[in-house]
N, C-alpha and C positions, 0 to 999 in steps of 0.2 A: 753575545750576540742575543740569549734569549731575552736579556734587560731591555736590550733596543728594541726588541720588535714589541715587549710588552708597552713599552714608553711611546712608540708609533701608535700602536692600538688605541691606549688609552688617549692621547691627544686627539686622535681621530673621532674616537668615540664622543670625547667632550665637545668637540667643535658641531658634529651632528646634531648631539642632544640640545646645543644652544641655539643651534638655527631653529631647530625644529620647532621650537618653540615660541615662534615668533606671536608677537602681540599686533594686532590689527585694531582700530579705531573705529566706531559708527559714529558719524555725528547724529547728534540728537533728531534733527529733522529728516534725515534719511532713516533712521530708525522707524519713526512716525510713519513715513510713506510705506516702509516694508512691511509693517507687522499690523498698523491700526486698520488696514482696510479690509482685511480679512475678516470675515464672521465664522461662527462657530459651524455652520453648516459646511465650511470648507476646510475643516479639520479632515486629516488623512490617518487611519490607522497605520502606525508602524510597529514593528515587531524588532526589539533589540536582543543583542545576546552578549551578555558580559564576560569579564575574565574568568569567572569560576563556572561558567557556562550555562547561567542562569537565563532565562528567555523571559521579556515581559513585553506587553502589549500596552501600548496607550495611544491618544490620538496627540496630533502635534500639527503645527502650521505647515502647509503645504510649499516649503520653500526648499528649493535644491541649492540655490546660489545666494549667499548674503553679501551685498555689497558693502565693502567697506575701504578704509585707507590705511597705508602703511605709515609708517613714522615720518617719512619726508613728505606724506600728504598724497602719494601717488594712489591710483585706483587700485582696487584688489578685490577679485571674487574669489570669495572663500566657500569651499564647498561644506554642506551640512553634515554633521555627522552628530551620533551621540555622545562623542568626546569633547564636543566645543562648549566652554564654558564663557560666559558674559559675565563681567563685572562692571555695577554701575557705582560711579561715585557720585554723590551728591554734595551741594553746596556746601554742607559742613564737613566734607572729605570723609565722610563715613561710607564704605565699601561694602557693597551687597552682592554676592556670587551666585550665581544660578547655572544649571546646565540649560542652554541656548535651547535645546528642544522642548523643555519642560517648563518654558515660561509662557505666560498667555496676557496679552494687554486687552483692557477692557476699559476704553476712555481714557482715563488718566492714569488708570491703575495697573501695575504691574505686578504679578504674582508669580510666583515661581518655585521650584523644588532645587534645594539646596543640596541633596544627599539621593543618591542612587540607590542607597542601600535600605534606608527609612524614608519613606516617601512622604510621610506626615511632616516632615522638616521642610518647612516652607516658611517664605517671607513674602510681604508685601511692600511696595514702595511706590511713590507718587513720580511718574514721569516729569510732572514740570519742575521737581526738586533735582533731576538728574543734571551734572553736570559735565560728566565724561562717561562715554561707554567704552569699554574695550572688551575683546574677544579674541580668544586663542583655543587652538587644539591642546586640551589638555593631556594628550598622548595617553590617556586612560585606554583598556582595551575593551571597549564598546565598540559594537559595528551592527549596523542595520541588515536584517537578515531577511529572504523573501518567506 
């Protein structure tokens, strides 16, 4: 009986884990509309708390909802959080992953942080070279605090 309960619990946990890591897509034109029109004077100061209790303050876009689409092309409104990861695939199929709230778009250039622990790990890519934009909740234990 104990083995049966363990098996059921494991299966339910796996189903929850797989379904909770859904990947959504942001069409490049939609990404431009949502981020390129925001200038630096509109950034907001946020405070995050990490899984080890670390508290960090930084400026980010004043976006609460990210407009994206699911794998079937249906519209989806994704709530912004510090756990969101955004992945850009360029025309040569090279992938670059950032934390969504740590990216900045300046004209045709996207710059972002690739690590929460070492903020100096950054990358820059050209928006004109982006073929696909994927976004998902990485389920890392980061959250905004007041």
